[in-house]
DSSP file (Angstrom, degrees, kcal/mol; ACC not computed):
  #  RESIDUE AA STRUCTURE BP1 BP2  ACC     N-H-->O    O-->H-N    N-H-->O    O-->H-N    TCO  KAPPA ALPHA  PHI   PSI    X-CA   Y-CA   Z-CA
    1    1 A X              0   0    0      0, 0.0     2,-0.4     0, 0.0     0, 0.0   0.000 360.0 360.0 360.0 152.4    9.5  -29.2  -19.7
    2    2 A X        +     0   0    0      2,-0.0     2,-0.3     0, 0.0   155,-0.0  -0.965 360.0 176.4-119.7 137.1   12.6  -29.9  -21.5
    3    3 A X        -     0   0    0    154,-0.7     2,-0.2    -2,-0.4     3,-0.0  -0.979  26.4-125.0-135.0 147.6   15.4  -32.2  -20.3
    4    4 A X     >  -     0   0    0     -2,-0.3     4,-2.2     1,-0.1   153,-0.2  -0.618  26.0-119.9 -86.0 155.0   18.6  -33.4  -21.9
    5    5 A X  H  > S+     0   0    0    151,-2.5     4,-2.8    -2,-0.2     5,-0.2   0.904 114.1  54.1 -59.8 -42.0   19.2  -37.1  -22.1
    6    6 A X  H  > S+     0   0    0    150,-0.2     4,-2.0     1,-0.2    -1,-0.2   0.880 107.6  50.4 -63.3 -36.9   22.4  -36.8  -19.9
    7    7 A X  H  > S+     0   0    0      2,-0.2     4,-2.5     1,-0.2     5,-0.2   0.934 112.1  47.2 -65.1 -45.8   20.4  -35.0  -17.2
    8    8 A X  H  X S+     0   0    0     -4,-2.2     4,-2.3     1,-0.2     5,-0.2   0.925 112.2  49.6 -60.7 -44.6   17.7  -37.8  -17.2
    9    9 A X  H  X>S+     0   0    0     -4,-2.8     5,-1.6     1,-0.2     4,-0.7   0.872 111.8  49.5 -63.9 -36.2   20.3  -40.5  -17.2
   10   10 A X  H  <5S+     0   0    0     -4,-2.0     3,-0.3    -5,-0.2    -2,-0.2   0.938 117.2  38.9 -67.0 -47.0   22.1  -38.9  -14.2
   11   11 A X  H  <5S+     0   0    0     -4,-2.5    -2,-0.2     1,-0.2    -1,-0.2   0.714 119.3  46.3 -81.1 -20.4   18.9  -38.4  -12.2
   12   12 A X  H  <5S-     0   0    0     -4,-2.3    -1,-0.2    -5,-0.2    -2,-0.2   0.510 100.4-135.9 -93.0  -7.2   17.4  -41.8  -13.1
   13   13 A X  T  <5 +     0   0    0     -4,-0.7     2,-0.3    -3,-0.3    -3,-0.2   0.959  59.7 128.5  48.2  60.2   20.7  -43.6  -12.5
   14   14 A X      < -     0   0    0     -5,-1.6    -1,-0.2    -6,-0.1    -2,-0.1  -0.947  60.1-154.2-141.2 158.6   20.3  -45.6  -15.7
   15   15 A X        +     0   0    0     -2,-0.3    -6,-0.1    -3,-0.1    -5,-0.0   0.102  52.5 139.1-115.8  18.3   22.2  -46.4  -18.8
   16   16 A X        -     0   0    0      1,-0.1    -2,-0.1    -7,-0.1    -7,-0.0  -0.210  56.5-105.3 -61.9 153.9   19.0  -47.0  -20.8
   17   17 A X     >  -     0   0    0      1,-0.1     4,-2.4     4,-0.0     5,-0.2  -0.253  30.0-103.7 -75.1 167.6   18.8  -45.8  -24.4
   18   18 A X  H  > S+     0   0    0      1,-0.2     4,-2.7     2,-0.2     5,-0.2   0.915 122.5  50.0 -57.1 -46.4   16.9  -42.7  -25.4
   19   19 A X  H  > S+     0   0    0      1,-0.2     4,-2.1     2,-0.2    -1,-0.2   0.886 110.2  50.3 -63.0 -39.4   14.1  -44.9  -27.0
   20   20 A X  H  > S+     0   0    0      2,-0.2     4,-2.1     1,-0.2    -1,-0.2   0.912 112.5  46.6 -64.9 -42.3   13.8  -47.0  -23.8
   21   21 A X  H  X S+     0   0    0     -4,-2.4     4,-2.6     2,-0.2     5,-0.2   0.937 113.2  47.2 -67.0 -47.1   13.6  -43.9  -21.6
   22   22 A X  H  X S+     0   0    0     -4,-2.7     4,-2.1     1,-0.2    10,-0.2   0.887 112.4  51.4 -64.1 -36.7   11.0  -42.1  -23.8
   23   23 A X  H  X S+     0   0    0     -4,-2.1     4,-2.2    -5,-0.2    -1,-0.2   0.918 111.7  46.0 -63.4 -44.3    9.0  -45.3  -24.0
   24   24 A X  H  X S+     0   0    0     -4,-2.1     4,-1.7     2,-0.2    -2,-0.2   0.903 111.2  52.1 -66.7 -41.9    8.9  -45.7  -20.2
   25   25 A X  H  <>S+     0   0    0     -4,-2.6     5,-2.7     1,-0.2     4,-0.2   0.926 111.7  46.5 -61.0 -44.3    8.1  -42.1  -19.6
   26   26 A X  H ><5S+     0   0    0     -4,-2.1     3,-1.6     1,-0.2    -1,-0.2   0.903 109.7  53.8 -64.4 -41.2    5.1  -42.3  -22.0
   27   27 A X  H 3<5S+     0   0    0     -4,-2.2    -1,-0.2     1,-0.3    -2,-0.2   0.797 105.9  54.5 -63.3 -28.4    4.0  -45.6  -20.3
   28   28 A X  T 3<5S-     0   0    0     -4,-1.7    -1,-0.3    -3,-0.2    -2,-0.2   0.472 127.0-100.8 -83.3  -2.0    4.0  -43.9  -17.0
   29   29 A X  T < 5S+     0   0    0     -3,-1.6     2,-1.0    -4,-0.2    -3,-0.2   0.532  89.6 121.2  94.8   7.1    1.7  -41.2  -18.3
   30   30 A X      < -     0   0    0     -5,-2.7    -2,-0.1    -6,-0.2    -1,-0.1  -0.739  58.3-147.1-103.0  82.5    4.4  -38.5  -18.9
   31   31 A X        -     0   0    0     -2,-1.0     2,-0.8    -5,-0.2     3,-0.1  -0.227   3.0-144.5 -58.3 129.7    3.9  -38.0  -22.6
   32   32 A X        -     0   0    0    -10,-0.2     3,-0.1     1,-0.2    -1,-0.1  -0.863  12.6-168.7 -94.4 109.2    7.1  -37.2  -24.6
   33   33 A X        -     0   0    0     -2,-0.8     2,-0.3     1,-0.3    -1,-0.2   0.919  62.4 -27.7 -68.0 -44.4    5.9  -34.8  -27.2
   34   34 A X        -     0   0    0     -3,-0.1     2,-0.5   123,-0.1    -1,-0.3  -0.983  50.7-130.1-164.4 162.1    9.1  -34.9  -29.2
   35   35 A X        -     0   0    0     -2,-0.3     2,-0.8    -3,-0.1   121,-0.0  -0.989  16.0-152.6-120.6 128.1   12.8  -35.5  -29.0
   36   36 A X        -     0   0    0     -2,-0.5   121,-2.6     4,-0.0     2,-0.8  -0.890  12.4-176.4-103.0 110.2   15.2  -33.0  -30.6
   37   37 A X    >>  +     0   0    0     -2,-0.8     4,-1.4   119,-0.2     3,-0.8  -0.785   6.6 175.8-108.7  87.7   18.4  -34.7  -31.5
   38   38 A X  H 3> S+     0   0    0     -2,-0.8     4,-2.4     1,-0.3    -1,-0.2   0.781  76.8  65.2 -64.5 -27.0   20.7  -31.9  -32.8
   39   39 A X  H 34 S+     0   0    0    114,-0.3     4,-0.3     1,-0.2    -1,-0.3   0.880 102.4  48.5 -62.9 -36.5   23.5  -34.4  -33.3
   40   40 A X  H X4 S+     0   0    0     -3,-0.8     3,-0.9     2,-0.2     4,-0.3   0.904 110.4  51.3 -68.4 -41.0   21.5  -36.1  -35.9
   41   41 A X  H 3< S+     0   0    0     -4,-1.4     3,-0.3     1,-0.2    -2,-0.2   0.900 119.5  35.6 -60.6 -41.7   20.7  -32.8  -37.7
   42   42 A X  T >< S+     0   0    0     -4,-2.4     3,-1.5     1,-0.2   105,-0.4   0.262  82.7 116.2 -98.2  11.4   24.4  -31.9  -37.7
   43   43 A X  T <  S+     0   0    0     -3,-0.9    -1,-0.2    -4,-0.3    -2,-0.1   0.828  73.5  51.8 -53.1 -40.2   25.8  -35.4  -38.3
   44   44 A X  T 3  S+     0   0    0     -3,-0.3    49,-0.5    -4,-0.3     2,-0.4   0.730  90.4  93.5 -71.9 -17.5   27.4  -34.6  -41.8
   45   45 A X    <   +     0   0    0     -3,-1.5   102,-2.6    47,-0.1   103,-0.4  -0.630  53.0 160.9 -85.9 125.0   29.2  -31.5  -40.5
   46   46 A X  E     -AB  91 146A   0     45,-1.9    45,-3.2    -2,-0.4     2,-0.3  -0.924  45.1 -92.2-139.3 160.1   32.8  -32.1  -39.4
   47   47 A X  E     -A   90   0A   0     98,-2.2    97,-2.8    -2,-0.3     2,-0.3  -0.577  47.1-176.2 -72.0 133.6   36.0  -30.3  -38.8
   48   48 A X  E     -A   89   0A   0     41,-2.8    41,-2.6    -2,-0.3     2,-0.5  -0.956  23.2-127.4-132.8 152.0   38.2  -30.2  -41.9
   49   49 A X  E     -AC  88  68A   0     19,-2.3    19,-3.1    -2,-0.3     2,-1.0  -0.860  18.2-135.7-101.0 129.1   41.7  -28.9  -42.6
   50   50 A X  E     + C   0  67A   0     37,-3.2    36,-3.3    -2,-0.5    37,-0.4  -0.749  26.0 175.9 -86.7 105.1   42.2  -26.6  -45.5
   51   51 A X  E     +     0   0A   0     15,-2.3     2,-0.3    -2,-1.0    -1,-0.2   0.894  67.8  13.5 -75.9 -42.0   45.3  -27.8  -47.2
   52   52 A X  E     + C   0  66A   0     14,-1.4    14,-2.0    33,-0.1     2,-0.3  -0.985  53.6 179.2-137.2 146.2   45.2  -25.4  -50.2
   53   53 A X  E     + C   0  65A   0     -2,-0.3    32,-0.3    12,-0.2     2,-0.3  -0.786  20.0 170.0-146.9  99.0   43.3  -22.2  -50.9
   54   54 A X  E     - C   0  64A   0     10,-2.6    10,-3.5    -2,-0.3     3,-0.1  -0.825  42.2 -90.7-115.0 151.2   44.2  -20.7  -54.3
   55   55 A X  E     - C   0  63A   0     -2,-0.3     8,-0.3     8,-0.2     2,-0.2  -0.306  47.8-108.9 -57.2 135.1   42.5  -17.9  -56.2
   56   56 A X    >   -     0   0    0      6,-2.4     3,-1.0     3,-0.4     6,-0.1  -0.476  22.2-134.3 -64.9 134.1   39.9  -19.2  -58.6
   57   57 A X  T 3  S+     0   0    0      1,-0.2    -1,-0.1    -2,-0.2     3,-0.1   0.734 101.2  32.3 -66.3 -20.7   41.2  -18.9  -62.2
   58   58 A X  T 3  S+     0   0    0     53,-0.2     2,-0.3     1,-0.2    -1,-0.2   0.191 115.3  55.0-122.8  17.0   37.9  -17.4  -63.4
   59   59 A X    X   -     0   0    0     -3,-1.0     3,-0.7     3,-0.2    -3,-0.4  -0.939  59.3-151.6-154.1 127.7   36.5  -15.4  -60.4
   60   60 A X  T 3  S+     0   0    0     -2,-0.3    -1,-0.1     1,-0.2    -4,-0.1   0.832  97.1  41.9 -67.9 -33.7   38.1  -12.7  -58.4
   61   61 A X  T 3  S+     0   0    0     -6,-0.1     2,-0.3     2,-0.0    -1,-0.2   0.315 100.2  84.1-102.1   9.3   36.3  -13.4  -55.1
   62   62 A X    <   -     0   0    0     -3,-0.7    -6,-2.4    -6,-0.1     2,-0.4  -0.815  56.4-157.5-112.2 153.0   36.4  -17.2  -55.1
   63   63 A X  E     -CD  55  78A   0     15,-2.8    15,-3.0    -2,-0.3     2,-0.7  -0.965  15.1-137.3-124.8 144.8   39.0  -19.6  -53.9
   64   64 A X  E     -CD  54  77A   0    -10,-3.5   -10,-2.6    -2,-0.4     2,-0.3  -0.913  33.6-171.7-100.3 115.9   39.6  -23.2  -54.9
   65   65 A X  E     -CD  53  76A   0     11,-3.4    11,-2.7    -2,-0.7     2,-0.5  -0.782  23.8-149.4-111.7 150.6   40.3  -25.1  -51.7
   66   66 A X  E     -CD  52  75A   0    -14,-2.0   -15,-2.3    -2,-0.3   -14,-1.4  -0.988  24.4-166.4-114.3 120.3   41.5  -28.6  -51.0
   67   67 A X  E     -CD  50  74A   0      7,-3.0     7,-2.5    -2,-0.5     2,-0.7  -0.883  17.1-144.4-113.2 140.4   40.1  -29.8  -47.7
   68   68 A X  E     -CD  49  73A   0    -19,-3.1   -19,-2.3    -2,-0.4     5,-0.2  -0.904  14.4-176.9 -99.8 115.0   41.1  -32.9  -45.7
   69   69 A X        -     0   0    0      3,-2.9     4,-0.1    -2,-0.7    -1,-0.1   0.484  51.7-105.7 -90.0  -3.5   38.1  -34.3  -44.0
   70   70 A X  S    S+     0   0    0      2,-0.4     3,-0.1   -21,-0.1   -22,-0.1   0.094 118.3  50.2  96.5 -22.3   40.0  -37.0  -42.2
   71   71 A X  S    S-     0   0    0      1,-0.4     2,-0.3     0, 0.0    -3,-0.0   0.643 122.9  -6.6-114.2 -31.1   38.6  -39.6  -44.6
   72   72 A X        -     0   0    0      2,-0.0    -3,-2.9    -5,-0.0     2,-0.5  -0.971  63.4-111.5-158.2 167.6   39.4  -38.0  -47.9
   73   73 A X  E     -D   68   0A   0     -2,-0.3     2,-0.3    -5,-0.2    -5,-0.2  -0.947  38.6-177.9-110.9 128.0   40.6  -34.9  -49.6
   74   74 A X  E     -D   67   0A   0     -7,-2.5    -7,-3.0    -2,-0.5     2,-0.4  -0.916  26.5-122.7-128.7 150.5   38.1  -32.9  -51.6
   75   75 A X  E     +D   66   0A   0     -2,-0.3    41,-2.4    -9,-0.2     2,-0.4  -0.773  31.9 180.0 -91.1 135.9   38.0  -29.8  -53.8
   76   76 A X  E     -D   65   0A   0    -11,-2.7   -11,-3.4    -2,-0.4     2,-0.5  -1.000  24.5-139.1-136.7 133.7   35.7  -27.1  -52.7
   77   77 A X  E     -D   64   0A   0     -2,-0.4     2,-0.4    40,-0.3   -13,-0.2  -0.840  30.5-173.3 -91.3 129.1   35.0  -23.7  -54.2
   78   78 A X  E     -D   63   0A   0    -15,-3.0   -15,-2.8    -2,-0.5    40,-0.0  -0.974  28.1-170.4-131.3 136.4   34.7  -21.1  -51.5
   79   79 A X        +     0   0    0     -2,-0.4     2,-0.2   -17,-0.2    -1,-0.1   0.381  51.0 119.0-103.0   2.2   33.7  -17.4  -51.5
   80   80 A X    >   -     0   0    0      1,-0.1     3,-1.2    39,-0.1    53,-0.2  -0.494  61.1-141.2 -73.2 135.0   34.6  -16.6  -47.9
   81   81 A X  T 3  S+     0   0    0     51,-0.7    -1,-0.1     1,-0.2    52,-0.1   0.744  99.5  54.4 -68.2 -21.9   37.3  -13.9  -47.5
   82   82 A X  T 3  S+     0   0    0     50,-0.2     2,-0.3     2,-0.0    -1,-0.2   0.422  75.3 120.5 -93.7   3.0   38.9  -15.8  -44.6
   83   83 A X    <   +     0   0    0     -3,-1.2     2,-0.3    36,-0.1   -30,-0.0  -0.529  39.0 150.9 -68.1 124.0   39.3  -19.1  -46.4
   84   84 A X    >   -     0   0    0     -2,-0.3     3,-1.2   -32,-0.1   -34,-0.2  -0.992  50.0 -88.9-154.2 155.8   43.0  -19.9  -46.4
   85   85 A X  T 3  S+     0   0    0    -32,-0.3   -34,-0.2    -2,-0.3   -33,-0.1  -0.382 107.1  32.9 -64.2 142.8   45.5  -22.7  -46.3
   86   86 A X  T 3  S+     0   0    0    -36,-3.3     2,-0.2     1,-0.3    -1,-0.2   0.419  93.0 111.9  93.4  -0.8   46.4  -24.0  -42.9
   87   87 A X    <   -     0   0    0     -3,-1.2   -37,-3.2   -37,-0.4     2,-0.4  -0.676  60.8-130.6-104.1 159.7   43.1  -23.4  -41.2
   88   88 A X  E     +AE  49 137A   0     49,-0.7    49,-2.4    -2,-0.2     2,-0.3  -0.882  35.0 164.4-101.4 140.3   40.5  -25.7  -39.7
   89   89 A X  E     -AE  48 136A   0    -41,-2.6   -41,-2.8    -2,-0.4     2,-0.6  -0.836  43.6 -87.9-141.4-179.4   36.9  -25.0  -40.7
   90   90 A X  E     -A   47   0A   0     45,-0.6    30,-2.3    30,-0.4     2,-0.4  -0.872  43.7-157.6 -98.6 122.1   33.5  -26.8  -40.6
   91   91 A X  E     -AF  46 119A   0    -45,-3.2   -45,-1.9    -2,-0.6     2,-0.5  -0.830  11.3-165.4-105.9 135.9   32.9  -28.8  -43.8
   92   92 A X  E     - F   0 118A   0     26,-3.1    26,-2.4    -2,-0.4   -47,-0.1  -0.977  18.9-144.8-116.7 115.5   29.6  -29.9  -45.2
   93   93 A X  E >   - F   0 117A   0     -2,-0.5     3,-2.0   -49,-0.5    24,-0.3  -0.305  36.3 -76.6 -76.0 163.4   29.8  -32.6  -47.8
   94   94 A X  T 3  S+     0   0    0     22,-1.1    12,-0.2     1,-0.3    -1,-0.2  -0.321 121.6  38.9 -53.8 138.6   27.5  -32.9  -50.9
   95   95 A X  T 3  S+     0   0    0     10,-2.4    -1,-0.3     1,-0.4     2,-0.2   0.234  86.2 129.6  98.6 -12.2   24.2  -34.3  -49.8
   96   96 A X    <   -     0   0    0     -3,-2.0     9,-2.9   -52,-0.1     2,-0.6  -0.525  57.9-131.9 -77.4 141.1   24.1  -32.3  -46.5
   97   97 A X  E     -G  104   0B   0      7,-0.2     2,-0.8    -2,-0.2     7,-0.3  -0.849  18.5-146.6 -89.5 122.4   21.1  -30.2  -45.6
   98   98 A X  E >>> -G  103   0B   0      5,-3.3     4,-2.1    -2,-0.6     3,-1.2  -0.812   6.4-158.0 -94.8 109.1   22.3  -26.8  -44.5
   99   99 A X  T 345S+     0   0    0     -2,-0.8    26,-0.2     1,-0.3    -1,-0.2   0.818  85.3  54.0 -62.2 -35.5   19.9  -25.6  -41.8
  100  100 A X  T 345S+     0   0    0     24,-2.7    -1,-0.3     1,-0.2    25,-0.2   0.668 120.8  30.8 -74.6 -15.6   20.6  -21.8  -42.1
  101  101 A X  T <45S-     0   0    0     -3,-1.2    -2,-0.2    23,-0.5    -1,-0.2   0.590  96.5-130.6-114.4 -18.4   19.8  -21.7  -45.8
  102  102 A X  T  <5 +     0   0    0     -4,-2.1     2,-0.3     1,-0.3    -3,-0.2   0.663  66.5 122.0  74.8  16.2   17.2  -24.5  -46.1
  103  103 A X  E   < -G   98   0B   0     -5,-0.8    -5,-3.3    -7,-0.0     2,-0.5  -0.800  59.4-134.5-113.6 155.8   19.1  -26.1  -49.0
  104  104 A X  E     -G   97   0B   0     -2,-0.3    -7,-0.2    -7,-0.3     2,-0.1  -0.926  32.0-121.2-104.7 127.8   20.7  -29.5  -49.6
  105  105 A X        -     0   0    0     -9,-2.9   -10,-2.4    -2,-0.5     2,-0.4  -0.374  27.1-166.7 -71.1 143.0   24.2  -29.3  -51.1
  106  106 A X        -     0   0    0    -12,-0.2    11,-0.3   -11,-0.1     2,-0.2  -0.956  30.8-104.9-125.0 147.7   24.9  -31.0  -54.4
  107  107 A X        +     0   0    0     -2,-0.4     2,-0.3     9,-0.2     9,-0.2  -0.527  61.7 151.8 -63.9 135.8   28.2  -31.8  -56.0
  108  108 A X  E     -H  115   0C   0      7,-2.5     7,-3.1    -2,-0.2     2,-0.5  -0.870  47.4-102.5-154.3-174.1   28.7  -29.2  -58.7
  109  109 A X  E     -H  114   0C   0     -2,-0.3     2,-0.6     5,-0.3     5,-0.2  -0.993  25.1-164.9-125.1 124.7   30.9  -27.1  -60.9
  110  110 A X  E >  S-H  113   0C   0      3,-3.1     3,-1.4    -2,-0.5    -2,-0.0  -0.933  76.2 -26.8-115.5 110.6   31.3  -23.4  -60.1
  111  111 A X  T 3  S-     0   0    0     -2,-0.6    -1,-0.2     1,-0.3   -53,-0.2   0.890 129.6 -44.5  50.4  45.2   32.8  -21.4  -63.0
  112  112 A X  T 3  S+     0   0    0      1,-0.2     2,-0.4   -55,-0.1    -1,-0.3   0.426 118.1 107.2  87.3  -0.3   34.6  -24.4  -64.4
  113  113 A X  E <  S-H  110   0C   0     -3,-1.4    -3,-3.1   -55,-0.0    -1,-0.2  -0.943  70.0-119.7-116.3 131.7   35.9  -25.8  -61.0
  114  114 A X  E     -H  109   0C   0     -2,-0.4     2,-0.4    -5,-0.2    -5,-0.3  -0.395  26.0-166.1 -65.8 139.2   34.4  -28.9  -59.3
  115  115 A X  E     -H  108   0C   0     -7,-3.1    -7,-2.5   -39,-0.2   -39,-0.3  -0.991  11.6-173.7-132.3 125.8   33.0  -28.3  -55.8
  116  116 A X        -     0   0    0    -41,-2.4   -22,-1.1    -2,-0.4     2,-0.3  -0.162  66.9 -42.3-111.0  36.0   32.2  -31.2  -53.5
  117  117 A X  E    S-F   93   0A   0    -24,-0.3   -40,-0.3   -11,-0.3     2,-0.3  -0.955  71.8 -90.6 137.5-157.5   30.5  -29.5  -50.6
  118  118 A X  E     -F   92   0A   0    -26,-2.4   -26,-3.1    -2,-0.3     2,-0.5  -0.997  13.3-120.9-154.5 157.2   31.2  -26.3  -48.7
  119  119 A X  E     -F   91   0A   0     -2,-0.3   -28,-0.2   -28,-0.2     2,-0.2  -0.897  49.1-137.3 -93.5 128.6   33.0  -24.7  -45.8
  120  120 A X        -     0   0    0    -30,-2.3    15,-2.9    -2,-0.5   -30,-0.4  -0.559  12.2-143.6-103.8 154.9   30.2  -23.1  -43.7
  121  121 A X     >  -     0   0    0     13,-0.3     4,-1.3    -2,-0.2    13,-0.2  -0.501  37.5-101.5 -98.0 172.1   29.6  -19.8  -41.9
  122  122 A X  T  4>S+     0   0    0     11,-0.5     5,-2.6     1,-0.2     6,-0.7   0.882 123.5  53.7 -61.8 -38.5   27.7  -19.3  -38.6
  123  123 A X  T >45S+     0   0    0      7,-2.2     3,-1.3     1,-0.2    -1,-0.2   0.916 105.7  52.3 -63.2 -43.1   24.7  -18.1  -40.6
  124  124 A X  T 345S+     0   0    0      1,-0.3   -24,-2.7     6,-0.3   -23,-0.5   0.794 110.1  49.0 -65.0 -27.3   24.6  -21.2  -42.8
  125  125 A X  T 3<5S-     0   0    0     -4,-1.3    -1,-0.3   -26,-0.2    -2,-0.2   0.480 115.3-116.8 -88.4  -3.0   24.6  -23.4  -39.6
  126  126 A X  T < 5S+     0   0    0     -3,-1.3    -3,-0.2    -4,-0.4    -2,-0.1   0.710  83.0 119.0  76.0  20.4   21.8  -21.3  -38.1
  127  127 A X  S   <S-     0   0    0     -5,-2.6     2,-0.3     1,-0.2    -4,-0.2   0.788  81.4 -27.9 -88.5 -30.9   24.0  -20.2  -35.2
  128  128 A X        -     0   0    0     -6,-0.7    -2,-0.2     2,-0.2    -1,-0.2  -0.911  65.6 -91.0-164.2-174.6   23.8  -16.4  -35.9
  129  129 A X  S    S+     0   0    0     -2,-0.3     2,-0.3    -3,-0.1    -6,-0.1   0.406  81.8 122.6 -91.3   1.0   23.4  -13.8  -38.6
  130  130 A X        +     0   0    0      1,-0.1    -7,-2.2     2,-0.1    -6,-0.3  -0.480  19.3 150.2 -69.6 122.1   27.2  -13.7  -39.2
  131  131 A X        +     0   0    0     -2,-0.3    -1,-0.1    -9,-0.2     3,-0.1   0.144  34.2 109.1-138.7  21.2   28.1  -14.6  -42.7
  132  132 A X  S    S-     0   0    0      1,-0.1   -51,-0.7   -52,-0.1     2,-0.3   0.668  91.2 -13.4 -74.5 -16.4   31.3  -12.7  -43.4
  133  133 A X  S    S-     0   0    0    -53,-0.2   -11,-0.5   -52,-0.1    -1,-0.1  -0.985  82.4 -71.3-170.7 173.1   33.4  -15.8  -43.4
  134  134 A X        -     0   0    0     -2,-0.3   -13,-0.3   -13,-0.2     2,-0.3  -0.375  60.4 -89.4 -75.4 157.4   33.6  -19.5  -42.6
  135  135 A X        -     0   0    0    -15,-2.9   -45,-0.6   -45,-0.2     2,-0.5  -0.507  41.5-144.2 -66.9 127.1   33.7  -20.7  -39.1
  136  136 A X  E     -E   89   0A   0     -2,-0.3     2,-0.4   -47,-0.2   -47,-0.2  -0.849  12.8-159.6 -98.3 129.7   37.3  -21.0  -37.9
  137  137 A X  E     -E   88   0A   0    -49,-2.4   -49,-0.7    -2,-0.5   -89,-0.0  -0.865  29.7 -95.4-109.9 140.9   38.1  -23.9  -35.7
  138  138 A X    >   -     0   0    0     -2,-0.4     3,-1.6     1,-0.1    -1,-0.1  -0.159  30.9-121.5 -54.5 145.5   41.2  -24.0  -33.4
  139  139 A X  T 3  S+     0   0    0      1,-0.3    -1,-0.1   -51,-0.1    -2,-0.0   0.741 108.4  61.5 -63.2 -25.3   44.2  -25.8  -34.8
  140  140 A X  T 3  S+     0   0    0      2,-0.1     2,-0.5     3,-0.0    -1,-0.3   0.505  78.3 101.9 -84.6  -2.0   44.3  -28.2  -31.9
  141  141 A X  S <  S-     0   0    0     -3,-1.6     3,-0.1     1,-0.1    -4,-0.1  -0.710  82.6-113.5 -81.0 125.3   40.8  -29.7  -32.7
  142  142 A X    >   -     0   0    0     -2,-0.5     3,-1.8     1,-0.1   -95,-0.2  -0.288  28.7-106.4 -63.3 139.5   41.3  -33.0  -34.5
  143  143 A X  T 3  S+     0   0    0      1,-0.2   -95,-0.2   -97,-0.1    -1,-0.1  -0.400 107.4  34.1 -59.8 137.5   40.2  -33.2  -38.1
  144  144 A X  T 3  S+     0   0    0    -97,-2.8    -1,-0.2     1,-0.3     2,-0.1   0.287  78.6 146.1  96.2  -9.3   37.0  -35.2  -38.4
  145  145 A X    <   -     0   0    0     -3,-1.8   -98,-2.2     1,-0.1    -1,-0.3  -0.411  56.4-110.9 -60.4 130.3   35.6  -34.0  -35.0
  146  146 A X  B  >  -B   46   0A   0   -100,-0.2     4,-2.2     1,-0.1  -100,-0.2  -0.394  14.4-132.8 -65.0 139.6   31.8  -33.8  -35.4
  147  147 A X  H  > S+     0   0    0   -102,-2.6     4,-2.1  -105,-0.4     6,-0.2   0.901 106.4  55.6 -56.3 -44.0   30.4  -30.2  -35.3
  148  148 A X  H  4>S+     0   0    0   -103,-0.4     5,-3.5  -106,-0.3     6,-0.5   0.877 108.8  46.8 -61.2 -39.2   27.7  -31.2  -32.8
  149  149 A X  H >45S+     0   0    0      3,-0.2     3,-1.2     4,-0.2    -1,-0.2   0.925 110.5  52.7 -66.9 -45.1   30.3  -32.6  -30.4
  150  150 A X  H 3<5S+     0   0    0     -4,-2.2    -2,-0.2     1,-0.3    -1,-0.2   0.855 116.7  38.2 -59.4 -38.2   32.5  -29.5  -30.7
  151  151 A X  T 3<5S-     0   0    0     -4,-2.1    -1,-0.3    -5,-0.2    -2,-0.2   0.248 114.3-110.5-101.1  11.9   29.6  -27.1  -29.9
  152  152 A X  T < 5S+     0   0    0     -3,-1.2     3,-0.3    -4,-0.2    -3,-0.2   0.823  80.7 126.2  66.7  32.4   28.0  -29.3  -27.2
  153  153 A X      < +     0   0    0     -5,-3.5  -114,-0.3    -6,-0.2    -4,-0.2   0.101  41.4  93.6-106.0  21.0   25.0  -30.1  -29.4
  154  154 A X        +     0   0    0     -6,-0.5     2,-0.6    -5,-0.2    -1,-0.2   0.140  59.8  90.8-103.7  20.6   25.3  -33.9  -29.0
  155  155 A X  S    S-     0   0    0     -3,-0.3  -117,-0.2    -7,-0.1    -1,-0.1  -0.930  78.1-128.7-116.8 106.1   22.9  -34.3  -26.0
  156  156 A X              0   0    0     -2,-0.6  -151,-2.5     1,-0.1  -150,-0.2  -0.155 360.0 360.0 -55.2 145.7   19.3  -35.0  -27.2
  157  157 A X              0   0    0   -121,-2.6  -154,-0.7  -153,-0.2  -120,-0.2   0.327 360.0 360.0-111.7 360.0   16.6  -32.7  -25.6
C-alpha cells in the first residue's frame, strides 16, 4: 500500500516526523519498503520570472534570457519558441538533475553566450511527452515558489 505523509499524520493524529513514523511502523512489523520524496527530487526547480528574452546573436532559434530566480538574476540560453519577456517559467539552475532527460545541468557557453541553467518543459520534468515549449506559470505565482509545491508533489509517499 502507498500512503502520503499527510494522510498518515491525519489518521495517526500526530506531528511526528517522517523518519519517526517510518521507524515506528517498521518496529510494529509494518515494513516500510521505501519513501518517495518528490519534493527532494524537485528541490532545485523554482518559478522564475523572465525579465528579458532577446534573439541569440549567432543562432536563429535560440533566445538569450535573463531570469529572476528571486535570489539572483541569471542569463540562460533557451530554444523554446514560447520563451518571452514578462512570463513566469520553471527554472533549473546549473547542478540540477533533470529527471525527464537523465542529465545534470552544467554552466556552459552556447554559441558564445553564457547559460546558467535552463527553463524546462513538461517532458524535461518527466510530466508528459510535451516538449514544444517551456512550462508557463501563471503571473500571480510568486517568483521562487518551489515546483513541487506548485504541482502538489511536496507530500512524501
